[in-house]
TORTI-207787 format. One record per residue (C-alpha): x, y, z; residue in three letters. Coordinates in steps of 0.001 Angstrom, whole numbers. Example, Ala and Ser with C-alpha at 12.3 -4.5 7.8 and 13.67 -1.06 7.14 Angstrom:
REM TORTI-207787
node X->12300 Y->-4500 Z->7800 code->ALA
node X->13670 Y->-1060 Z->7140 code->SER
END
This chain:
REM TORTI-207787
node X->18521 Y->-3273 Z->375 code->MET
node X->18098 Y->-661 Z->3062 code->ASP
node X->20824 Y->466 Z->5350 code->ALA
node X->21526 Y->3251 Z->8024 code->SER
node X->24583 Y->5581 Z->8420 code->THR
node X->25270 Y->7875 Z->11254 code->ALA
node X->26559 Y->11452 Z->10658 code->SER
node X->28397 Y->12168 Z->13949 code->ASP
node X->31438 Y->14270 Z->13834 code->SER
node X->33796 Y->12890 Z->16304 code->ASP
node X->33983 Y->9671 Z->18302 code->SER
node X->33457 Y->11838 Z->21658 code->ASP
node X->30441 Y->13653 Z->20554 code->SER
node X->26884 Y->12964 Z->22227 code->ASN
node X->25357 Y->9707 Z->21299 code->SER
node X->21835 Y->11352 Z->20839 code->ASN
node X->23058 Y->13543 Z->18026 code->SER
node X->23559 Y->10575 Z->15809 code->ASN
node X->21124 Y->10440 Z->12883 code->GLU
node X->19683 Y->7209 Z->11537 code->ALA
node X->19267 Y->7762 Z->7698 code->ILE
node X->17718 Y->5289 Z->5204 code->SER
node X->19252 Y->5097 Z->1897 code->VAL
node X->19018 Y->3390 Z->-1185 code->GLN
node X->21690 Y->1672 Z->-3250 code->PRO
node X->23459 Y->3623 Z->-6091 code->VAL
node X->21906 Y->2402 Z->-9198 code->ASN
node X->23826 Y->4954 Z->-11487 code->GLU
node X->27320 Y->5835 Z->-12052 code->ASP
node X->29036 Y->8470 Z->-10373 code->ILE
node X->31131 Y->10750 Z->-12417 code->HIS
node X->32250 Y->13834 Z->-10576 code->LEU
node X->35363 Y->15307 Z->-12267 code->LYS
node X->37649 Y->18187 Z->-11091 code->ASN
node X->34808 Y->19868 Z->-9107 code->VAL
node X->35955 Y->22718 Z->-6935 code->PRO
node X->36853 Y->21400 Z->-3286 code->ALA
node X->37931 Y->22614 Z->97 code->PHE
node X->39916 Y->20017 Z->2304 code->VAL
node X->40094 Y->20352 Z->6179 code->VAL
node X->42227 Y->18314 Z->8593 code->TRP
node X->43881 Y->18060 Z->11628 code->ARG
node X->47523 Y->17253 Z->12388 code->ASP
node X->49129 Y->15005 Z->14823 code->SER
node X->49495 Y->17996 Z->17395 code->GLU
node X->45708 Y->18623 Z->17066 code->GLY
node X->45873 Y->21799 Z->14903 code->LYS
node X->43366 Y->22408 Z->12139 code->SER
node X->44539 Y->23254 Z->8563 code->HIS
node X->42726 Y->23671 Z->5413 code->SER
node X->43728 Y->23646 Z->1745 code->LEU
node X->41601 Y->25672 Z->-627 code->PRO
node X->41500 Y->25742 Z->-4642 code->ASP
node X->41371 Y->21986 Z->-5032 code->LEU
node X->39810 Y->19856 Z->-7700 code->GLY
node X->37854 Y->16883 Z->-6576 code->PHE
node X->36784 Y->13809 Z->-8621 code->SER
node X->34761 Y->10870 Z->-7619 code->LEU
node X->34442 Y->8118 Z->-10030 code->LEU
node X->32029 Y->4973 Z->-9366 code->TYR
node X->30910 Y->2412 Z->-11660 code->THR
node X->27838 Y->577 Z->-10287 code->SER
node X->28030 Y->-2550 Z->-12574 code->CYS
node X->31372 Y->-3406 Z->-11554 code->SER
node X->31450 Y->-1898 Z->-7997 code->LYS
node X->34786 Y->-71 Z->-8754 code->ARG
node X->35423 Y->3368 Z->-7564 code->ALA
node X->38326 Y->5793 Z->-7189 code->LEU
node X->38550 Y->9287 Z->-5372 code->VAL
node X->41137 Y->12057 Z->-6617 code->ARG
node X->42185 Y->15320 Z->-5271 code->LEU
node X->44363 Y->17664 Z->-7255 code->GLN
node X->45978 Y->20981 Z->-6914 code->ALA
node X->48032 Y->22973 Z->-9431 code->ILE
node X->51455 Y->24400 Z->-9123 code->THR
node X->53830 Y->26371 Z->-11162 code->ARG
node X->57674 Y->25465 Z->-11595 code->LEU
node X->60552 Y->27409 Z->-13032 code->LYS
node X->61301 Y->24831 Z->-15627 code->LYS
node X->58946 Y->25218 Z->-18482 code->GLY
node X->55775 Y->27302 Z->-19004 code->PRO
node X->53246 Y->24594 Z->-18150 code->PHE
node X->51780 Y->24240 Z->-14664 code->LYS
node X->51961 Y->20543 Z->-13279 code->PRO
node X->49385 Y->19044 Z->-11161 code->TYR
node X->50021 Y->17420 Z->-7724 code->ILE
node X->47391 Y->14410 Z->-7153 code->TYR
node X->46158 Y->12353 Z->-4227 code->LEU
node X->44555 Y->9204 Z->-5283 code->PHE
node X->42322 Y->7406 Z->-2840 code->ILE
node X->41503 Y->3846 Z->-3494 code->ARG
node X->38356 Y->1921 Z->-1802 code->PRO
node X->40501 Y->-588 Z->-365 code->ASP
node X->42116 Y->2301 Z->1534 code->GLN
node X->39155 Y->3784 Z->3002 code->ILE
node X->38145 Y->2487 Z->6660 code->SER
node X->35234 Y->4768 Z->7019 code->LYS
node X->33283 Y->7274 Z->4957 code->LEU
node X->30759 Y->9421 Z->6216 code->GLU
node X->28268 Y->12223 Z->4970 code->TYR
node X->28445 Y->14921 Z->7884 code->THR
node X->26996 Y->18175 Z->8649 code->LYS
node X->29441 Y->21156 Z->9360 code->SER
node X->27233 Y->22016 Z->12462 code->GLU
node X->28244 Y->18533 Z->14090 code->ASP
node X->31957 Y->19519 Z->14369 code->ALA
node X->33271 Y->19125 Z->17839 code->SER
node X->35965 Y->21747 Z->17738 code->ASP
node X->35629 Y->25401 Z->17332 code->ARG
node X->38360 Y->25642 Z->14662 code->ASP
node X->36736 Y->23078 Z->12639 code->GLU
node X->33499 Y->24960 Z->12772 code->VAL
node X->35136 Y->28045 Z->11379 code->GLU
node X->37080 Y->26270 Z->8759 code->LEU
node X->33833 Y->24466 Z->7556 code->HIS
node X->32040 Y->27929 Z->7516 code->GLY
node X->35115 Y->29333 Z->5518 code->HIS
node X->34713 Y->26414 Z->3112 code->ALA
node X->31259 Y->27539 Z->2426 code->ARG
node X->32366 Y->31103 Z->1933 code->GLN
node X->35285 Y->30267 Z->-239 code->LYS
node X->33174 Y->27836 Z->-2745 code->LEU
node X->30334 Y->30634 Z->-2521 code->ASN
node X->27613 Y->27915 Z->-2141 code->THR
node X->26268 Y->25228 Z->153 code->GLY
node X->28341 Y->22397 Z->371 code->THR
node X->28225 Y->18627 Z->811 code->HIS
node X->30894 Y->17256 Z->3416 code->THR
node X->32625 Y->14089 Z->3369 code->LEU
node X->34690 Y->12700 Z->6260 code->ARG
node X->37314 Y->10273 Z->5260 code->PHE
node X->39047 Y->7792 Z->7626 code->GLU
node X->41690 Y->5902 Z->6005 code->LEU
node X->43254 Y->2478 Z->7030 code->ARG
node X->46134 Y->3151 Z->4795 code->ASP
node X->47929 Y->6335 Z->3559 code->PRO
node X->46704 Y->7659 Z->270 code->ALA
node X->48658 Y->7701 Z->-3008 code->THR
node X->50708 Y->11095 Z->-3244 code->PHE
node X->51857 Y->11679 Z->-6867 code->VAL
node X->53736 Y->14467 Z->-8053 code->VAL
node X->55492 Y->15539 Z->-11195 code->PRO
node X->58414 Y->13548 Z->-12516 code->SER
node X->60653 Y->16620 Z->-12128 code->ASP
node X->61183 Y->16422 Z->-8282 code->HIS
node X->62884 Y->17965 Z->-6538 code->PRO
node X->61428 Y->21218 Z->-7833 code->PHE
node X->62424 Y->24616 Z->-8392 code->GLN
node X->58956 Y->26724 Z->-7892 code->PHE
node X->58334 Y->29851 Z->-9860 code->PHE
node X->57140 Y->31791 Z->-6753 code->ARG
node X->56374 Y->31685 Z->-3056 code->ALA
node X->52851 Y->30902 Z->-3801 code->GLY
node X->53565 Y->27494 Z->-5448 code->SER
node X->56083 Y->26882 Z->-2606 code->GLN
node X->53343 Y->27205 Z->-202 code->ALA
node X->50954 Y->24802 Z->-1998 code->VAL
node X->53650 Y->22170 Z->-2079 code->TRP
node X->54380 Y->22748 Z->1716 code->THR
node X->50466 Y->22556 Z->2306 code->SER
node X->50363 Y->19379 Z->302 code->TRP
node X->53318 Y->17590 Z->1985 code->MET
node X->51731 Y->18480 Z->5352 code->ALA
node X->48544 Y->16960 Z->4187 code->PHE
node X->49987 Y->14036 Z->2816 code->ALA
node X->51402 Y->13205 Z->6369 code->LYS
node X->48068 Y->13516 Z->7906 code->ASP
node X->45697 Y->11898 Z->5467 code->THR
node X->44160 Y->9450 Z->7846 code->ARG
node X->41443 Y->11669 Z->8731 code->ARG
node X->40135 Y->14526 Z->6753 code->PHE
node X->37028 Y->16389 Z->5535 code->PHE
node X->36247 Y->17212 Z->1876 code->VAL
node X->33881 Y->20138 Z->1123 code->HIS
node X->32454 Y->20447 Z->-2496 code->PHE
node X->29313 Y->22208 Z->-4028 code->PRO
node X->25977 Y->20577 Z->-3007 code->ILE
node X->24606 Y->21116 Z->-6640 code->THR
node X->27068 Y->18700 Z->-7862 code->THR
node X->25326 Y->15596 Z->-6565 code->LEU
node X->22389 Y->14460 Z->-4551 code->SER
node X->22673 Y->13521 Z->-824 code->LYS
node X->20912 Y->10158 Z->-1340 code->ALA
node X->23556 Y->9054 Z->-3896 code->ARG
node X->26348 Y->10237 Z->-1523 code->LEU
node X->24866 Y->8257 Z->1452 code->LEU
node X->24717 Y->5270 Z->-584 code->SER
node X->27985 Y->5623 Z->-1849 code->PHE
node X->29445 Y->6431 Z->1681 code->CYS
node X->27588 Y->3223 Z->2781 code->LEU
node X->29360 Y->1103 Z->-2 code->ALA
node X->32762 Y->2555 Z->361 code->ALA
node X->32455 Y->1898 Z->4232 code->SER
node X->31874 Y->-1859 Z->3683 code->THR
node X->35036 Y->-3520 Z->3644 code->CYS
node X->35524 Y->-5450 Z->269 code->GLY
node X->32417 Y->-4322 Z->-1237 code->HIS
node X->34195 Y->-2026 Z->-3876 code->LEU
node X->37451 Y->-2400 Z->-5917 code->THR
node X->40049 Y->123 Z->-7211 code->PRO
node X->38706 Y->1542 Z->-10772 code->LEU
node X->42039 Y->1247 Z->-12183 code->ASP
node X->45079 Y->-594 Z->-10705 code->ASP
node X->47462 Y->1347 Z->-12855 code->ASN
node X->47466 Y->5009 Z->-11506 code->ILE
node X->49665 Y->6048 Z->-14441 code->SER
node X->46510 Y->5702 Z->-16813 code->SER
node X->44797 Y->8343 Z->-14265 code->LEU
node X->47690 Y->10490 Z->-14260 code->TYR
node X->47468 Y->12039 Z->-17586 code->GLY
node X->50600 Y->10722 Z->-19438 code->GLY
node X->53222 Y->13140 Z->-18629 code->ARG
node X->55090 Y->11175 Z->-15947 code->GLY
node X->55292 Y->11393 Z->-12227 code->GLY
node X->56499 Y->9502 Z->-9019 code->ARG
node X->54968 Y->8374 Z->-5737 code->VAL
node X->55933 Y->10280 Z->-2658 code->VAL
node X->55876 Y->9126 Z->746 code->ASP
node X->54405 Y->12073 Z->2589 code->GLY
node X->55826 Y->10778 Z->5914 code->ASN
node X->59586 Y->11174 Z->4792 code->ASN
node X->60543 Y->14351 Z->6046 code->VAL
node X->63697 Y->14307 Z->3489 code->ASN
node X->61381 Y->13917 Z->575 code->GLU
node X->61822 Y->17444 Z->-470 code->ASP
node X->65704 Y->17104 Z->-711 code->ASN
node X->65595 Y->13540 Z->-2093 code->ALA
node X->67102 Y->12689 Z->-5418 code->PRO
node X->64788 Y->11604 Z->-8341 code->GLN
node X->65193 Y->7770 Z->-7327 code->THR
node X->61413 Y->7210 Z->-6264 code->GLY
node X->59005 Y->4891 Z->-7952 code->VAL
node X->57988 Y->6245 Z->-11312 code->ARG
node X->54531 Y->6246 Z->-12827 code->VAL
node X->53566 Y->7310 Z->-16294 code->GLY
node X->55809 Y->7188 Z->-19395 code->PRO
node X->58938 Y->5382 Z->-19619 code->SER
node X->62352 Y->6743 Z->-19773 code->ASP
node X->62685 Y->5436 Z->-23253 code->GLU
node X->59670 Y->8007 Z->-24314 code->ASN
node X->61144 Y->10970 Z->-22088 code->ALA
node X->62896 Y->13839 Z->-23497 code->ALA
node X->66647 Y->13710 Z->-23663 code->PRO
node X->68677 Y->16075 Z->-21417 code->PRO
node X->69374 Y->19582 Z->-22579 code->ALA
node X->72705 Y->19918 Z->-24584 code->TYR
node X->73462 Y->22773 Z->-22181 code->GLU
node X->74548 Y->20131 Z->-19597 code->THR
node X->76952 Y->18494 Z->-22161 code->HIS
node X->78647 Y->21964 Z->-23653 code->ALA
node X->82101 Y->20599 Z->-22820 code->THR
node X->82568 Y->17462 Z->-25271 code->ALA
node X->85107 Y->14796 Z->-24855 code->GLY
node X->88187 Y->14370 Z->-26839 code->PRO
node X->87483 Y->13415 Z->-30680 code->GLY
node X->88628 Y->9942 Z->-32031 code->LEU
node X->91585 Y->11840 Z->-33786 code->SER
node X->93017 Y->13241 Z->-30538 code->ALA
node X->93112 Y->9724 Z->-28990 code->THR
node X->96503 Y->8267 Z->-29772 code->VAL
node X->96520 Y->4594 Z->-29798 code->PRO
node X->99275 Y->2953 Z->-27839 code->PRO
node X->102352 Y->1965 Z->-29783 code->LEU
node X->101469 Y->-1738 Z->-29649 code->CYS
node X->98214 Y->-1254 Z->-31202 code->LEU
node X->99437 Y->1193 Z->-33960 code->SER
node X->98601 Y->-478 Z->-37449 code->PRO
node X->101261 Y->-1025 Z->-40001 code->ASN
node X->103935 Y->-427 Z->-37357 code->ILE
node X->105284 Y->-3628 Z->-35946 code->PRO
node X->107338 Y->-3331 Z->-32825 code->THR
node X->110382 Y->-4750 Z->-34182 code->ASN
node X->110437 Y->-2957 Z->-37283 code->ALA
node X->113404 Y->-805 Z->-38361 code->VAL
node X->112978 Y->3135 Z->-38905 code->GLU
node X->111396 Y->3949 Z->-42318 code->PRO
node X->113388 Y->6220 Z->-44794 code->ASP
node X->112479 Y->10026 Z->-44680 code->PRO
node X->109974 Y->9738 Z->-47823 code->ASP
node X->107971 Y->7096 Z->-45852 code->THR
node X->107887 Y->9370 Z->-42997 code->GLN
node X->106628 Y->12218 Z->-45058 code->ARG
node X->103991 Y->10097 Z->-46601 code->SER
node X->102916 Y->8877 Z->-43104 code->LEU
node X->102831 Y->12652 Z->-41658 code->LYS
node X->100669 Y->13792 Z->-44713 code->ARG
node X->98136 Y->10815 Z->-44425 code->ARG
node X->97822 Y->11827 Z->-40755 code->ARG
node X->97228 Y->15421 Z->-41385 code->ARG
node X->94715 Y->14590 Z->-43958 code->ASP
node X->93039 Y->12149 Z->-41500 code->SER
node X->92910 Y->14783 Z->-38651 code->SER
node X->91443 Y->17612 Z->-41056 code->ASP
node X->88640 Y->14969 Z->-42013 code->ALA
node X->87964 Y->14284 Z->-38266 code->ASP
node X->87692 Y->17856 Z->-37513 code->VAL
node X->85248 Y->18492 Z->-40546 code->SER
node X->83178 Y->15519 Z->-39266 code->ASP
node X->83058 Y->17047 Z->-35731 code->ALA
node X->82152 Y->20337 Z->-36981 code->ALA
node X->79181 Y->18608 Z->-39105 code->ASP
node X->78182 Y->16669 Z->-36217 code->TYR
node X->78024 Y->19802 Z->-33935 code->GLY
node X->75883 Y->21607 Z->-36600 code->LYS
node X->73485 Y->18662 Z->-36736 code->ASP
node X->73262 Y->18494 Z->-32975 code->ASN
node X->72327 Y->22157 Z->-32803 code->LYS
node X->69868 Y->21794 Z->-35373 code->THR
node X->68170 Y->18835 Z->-33928 code->ASN
node X->68435 Y->20703 Z->-30481 code->ASP
node X->66467 Y->23694 Z->-31826 code->ARG
node X->63769 Y->21348 Z->-33608 code->ILE
node X->63468 Y->19368 Z->-30667 code->LEU
node X->62922 Y->22420 Z->-28555 code->GLU
node X->60527 Y->23699 Z->-30947 code->ALA
node X->58597 Y->20489 Z->-30880 code->ILE
node X->58496 Y->20509 Z->-27017 code->LEU
node X->57191 Y->24040 Z->-27000 code->GLY
node X->54400 Y->23142 Z->-29151 code->LEU
node X->53421 Y->20122 Z->-27397 code->GLN
node X->53556 Y->21942 Z->-24103 code->ARG
node X->51486 Y->24707 Z->-25762 code->THR
node X->48794 Y->22222 Z->-27032 code->VAL
node X->48963 Y->20576 Z->-23604 code->TYR
node X->48316 Y->23918 Z->-21915 code->GLU
node X->45507 Y->24584 Z->-24331 code->ALA
node X->43902 Y->21475 Z->-23808 code->ASN
node X->43947 Y->21885 Z->-20010 code->ALA
node X->42715 Y->25288 Z->-20062 code->ALA
node X->39915 Y->24135 Z->-22518 code->HIS
node X->38946 Y->21094 Z->-20416 code->GLU
node X->39069 Y->23320 Z->-17103 code->ALA
node X->36766 Y->25725 Z->-18887 code->SER
node X->34388 Y->23000 Z->-20128 code->LEU
node X->34276 Y->21760 Z->-16388 code->TYR
node X->33309 Y->25068 Z->-15094 code->LYS
node X->30536 Y->25554 Z->-17853 code->ILE
node X->29231 Y->22107 Z->-17128 code->MET
node X->29397 Y->23064 Z->-13360 code->ALA
node X->27545 Y->26175 Z->-14055 code->LYS
node X->25003 Y->24453 Z->-16423 code->ILE
node X->24192 Y->21621 Z->-13783 code->GLU
node X->23957 Y->24513 Z->-11028 code->GLN
node X->21352 Y->26314 Z->-13369 code->MET
node X->19497 Y->23115 Z->-14023 code->GLU
node X->19215 Y->22252 Z->-10477 code->GLY
node X->17901 Y->25938 Z->-9848 code->ARG
node X->15292 Y->25575 Z->-12397 code->PHE
node X->14101 Y->22267 Z->-11281 code->LYS
node X->13849 Y->23667 Z->-7724 code->GLN
node X->12182 Y->26871 Z->-8835 code->LEU
node X->9611 Y->24646 Z->-10806 code->GLU
node X->9014 Y->22491 Z->-7626 code->GLN
node X->8510 Y->25671 Z->-5671 code->ASP
node X->5997 Y->27145 Z->-8297 code->GLN
node X->4196 Y->23615 Z->-8425 code->ARG
node X->4319 Y->23623 Z->-4455 code->ASP
node X->2907 Y->27073 Z->-4410 code->LEU
node X->88 Y->26322 Z->-6703 code->VAL
node X->-1106 Y->23272 Z->-4920 code->ASP
node X->-1051 Y->25373 Z->-1556 code->GLU
node X->-3007 Y->28043 Z->-3159 code->ILE
node X->-5514 Y->25544 Z->-4366 code->ARG
node X->-5823 Y->23948 Z->-979 code->THR
node X->-6506 Y->27409 Z->723 code->HIS
node X->-8918 Y->28425 Z->-1974 code->MET
node X->-11021 Y->25256 Z->-2161 code->ALA
node X->-13184 Y->26329 Z->1324 code->PRO
node X->-13171 Y->29781 Z->67 code->LEU
node X->-14956 Y->28957 Z->-3101 code->TRP
node X->-17578 Y->26966 Z->-1505 code->ASP
node X->-18078 Y->29712 Z->1104 code->GLU
node X->-18220 Y->32264 Z->-1720 code->MET
node X->-20938 Y->30089 Z->-3621 code->ASP
node X->-23240 Y->29849 Z->-447 code->ALA
node X->-22925 Y->33615 Z->172 code->ARG
node X->-23758 Y->34168 Z->-3682 code->LEU
node X->-26687 Y->31673 Z->-3711 code->GLN
node X->-28171 Y->33392 Z->-405 code->SER
node X->-27616 Y->37034 Z->-1999 code->GLN
node X->-29414 Y->35811 Z->-5005 code->GLU
node X->-32499 Y->34449 Z->-3157 code->ASP
node X->-32874 Y->37567 Z->-1093 code->ARG
node X->-32588 Y->39858 Z->-4258 code->GLU
node X->-35165 Y->37407 Z->-6102 code->HIS
node X->-37780 Y->37888 Z->-3197 code->ILE
node X->-37303 Y->41678 Z->-2972 code->HIS
node X->-37788 Y->42026 Z->-6641 code->VAL
node X->-40733 Y->39815 Z->-6648 code->ARG
node X->-42358 Y->41869 Z->-3957 code->ASP
node X->-41627 Y->45058 Z->-5403 code->VAL
node X->-43105 Y->44027 Z->-8841 code->ILE
node X->-46155 Y->42646 Z->-7318 code->GLU
node X->-46732 Y->45769 Z->-5310 code->GLU
node X->-46204 Y->48140 Z->-8412 code->VAL
node X->-48285 Y->45773 Z->-10430 code->VAL
node X->-51307 Y->45841 Z->-8239 code->ASP
node X->-51377 Y->49574 Z->-7855 code->GLU
node X->-51117 Y->49991 Z->-11554 code->ASN
node X->-54002 Y->47465 Z->-12129 code->ILE
node X->-56342 Y->49502 Z->-9796 code->LYS
node X->-55417 Y->52811 Z->-11166 code->ASP
node X->-55582 Y->51420 Z->-14808 code->LYS
node X->-59223 Y->49735 Z->-14112 code->MET
node X->-60618 Y->52971 Z->-12511 code->ALA
node X->-59188 Y->54941 Z->-15499 code->GLU
node X->-60624 Y->52530 Z->-18108 code->ALA
node X->-64040 Y->52361 Z->-16418 code->VAL
node X->-64363 Y->56342 Z->-16461 code->ASP
node X->-63000 Y->56360 Z->-19944 code->ASP
node X->-65781 Y->53813 Z->-20763 code->PHE
node X->-68534 Y->55690 Z->-19237 code->PHE
node X->-67398 Y->59012 Z->-20802 code->LYS
node X->-66896 Y->57753 Z->-24451 code->SER
node X->-69790 Y->55337 Z->-24627 code->ASP
node X->-73093 Y->56960 Z->-24089 code->GLY
node X->-75262 Y->53972 Z->-25052 code->GLU
node X->-73496 Y->51785 Z->-22812 code->GLY
node X->-73938 Y->54201 Z->-20008 code->GLN
node X->-77629 Y->53885 Z->-20616 code->ASN
node X->-77476 Y->50345 Z->-20710 code->LEU
node X->-75685 Y->50190 Z->-17528 code->ILE
node X->-77941 Y->52706 Z->-15926 code->HIS
node X->-80939 Y->50765 Z->-17076 code->LYS
node X->-79571 Y->47282 Z->-16005 code->VAL
node X->-78676 Y->48875 Z->-12601 code->VAL
node X->-81853 Y->50609 Z->-12123 code->GLY
node X->-83718 Y->47186 Z->-12757 code->ASP
node X->-81761 Y->45403 Z->-10560 code->ARG
node X->-82025 Y->47953 Z->-7812 code->ILE
node X->-85833 Y->47861 Z->-8365 code->GLN
node X->-85807 Y->44027 Z->-8117 code->GLU
node X->-83859 Y->44053 Z->-5294 code->ASP
node X->-86017 Y->46801 Z->-3603 code->ALA
node X->-89221 Y->45010 Z->-4318 code->LYS
node X->-88011 Y->41582 Z->-3000 code->ASP
node X->-86843 Y->43344 Z->150 code->PHE
node X->-90194 Y->45288 Z->488 code->LEU
node X->-92273 Y->42170 Z->32 code->GLN
node X->-90386 Y->40361 Z->2670 code->ASN
node X->-90539 Y->42884 Z->5307 code->GLN
node X->-93544 Y->43988 Z->7581 code->CYS
node X->-93890 Y->47590 Z->8536 code->PHE
node X->-95862 Y->49165 Z->11551 code->THR
node X->-96760 Y->52914 Z->11485 code->GLY
node X->-99230 Y->55681 Z->12197 code->HIS
node X->-100554 Y->57545 Z->9409 code->PHE
node X->-102567 Y->61018 Z->9596 code->THR
node X->-104553 Y->61715 Z->6713 code->ILE
node X->-105451 Y->65382 Z->6080 code->LYS
node X->-107687 Y->66758 Z->3526 code->PRO
node X->-105867 Y->68679 Z->890 code->GLU
node X->-107045 Y->72388 Z->802 code->LYS
node X->-107975 Y->73558 Z->-2381 code->PRO
node X->-105854 Y->76201 Z->-3947 code->PRO
node X->-107202 Y->79827 Z->-3385 code->ILE
END
């Protein structure tokens, strides 16, 4: 299945800025849980707002086509040391349109600045999802509403969340780019934008809230901050909730012994009876005093038992809160560690890919250089070979001539018989050649013959 989605920011943006992107269906489950997030939205008056330090969860089951989106923030109340969470659940049937956008496509300068602030706040590149809801998201708060906040910062968080809950029809969510690939996000955006394609992951939000109890709040109700605790509750039932503190019931009602029944209901005293004698009256008074002392003793024991039970209950609740806070802190630490590990794995994979690309690029550029170097070396080798051959031939010829002359001289000097033989052979050959020459030639000349005078 191939589809395309547009990454425009607003309906009034330029049509030529739309970018068709081919996406593939999501074949794997998406399990993003409590990753750092930054939310940007615009209120009904057109002003831009932001919410930092949020946790973003995106759960998707590919086989069953079920999904759920969750935003959460932590606050601090005066009641108890624990820090309850504020949740915003977004079901697929509440999503009208979900787009993967670029911060550069924002149509407003304030939104562009807020998108840049989101990247600075998260200290990394970010994915940006643009939500358009057909129905308001489910806003869940702790069951202790209305709240008494620990400090002004928690009050500001609550105020910002209430403002956000009133304008949840259109908003942007930024989260780190290393948590999920862009292709899977594009496919999920396409699936979530298709009406009826996805169903809620869990119809009972209480199973996702954490089991501590909470209530759904209507963000559009301006009196919600001062409303009594009569809203729809999610989470544990009242039967499992902790009993009220005993300080709220410090003034106990009258005991059974202090309640005097009317005369018509008093036992053993008929209405028409005559007045008893003095002994009977003393016996009745003594019996009443004994009964009153027993009631006072029972009330004291009951009060001691209540105080003991109260201390035990407070200790148990304190331990439960401590365990819950430790588990929450441990879970948050694990999420941070896993996020760091995934970020490092992503960086290592990117580094390996960059190294492979660099090696391929070097090989591509070096291939013609190797061929050129081989040709140059072969040409240089041929020239050197010819030069060496010429030098060797020249030196050898000179040496041979010198050596032959020296050898002949040495031979003539050292071998007398050989010299005589050579002289004889050469002389005979010269005589034969001269004889042949003279026989084959004609000579013309004038001769004068004078007598030889005898010696005196």
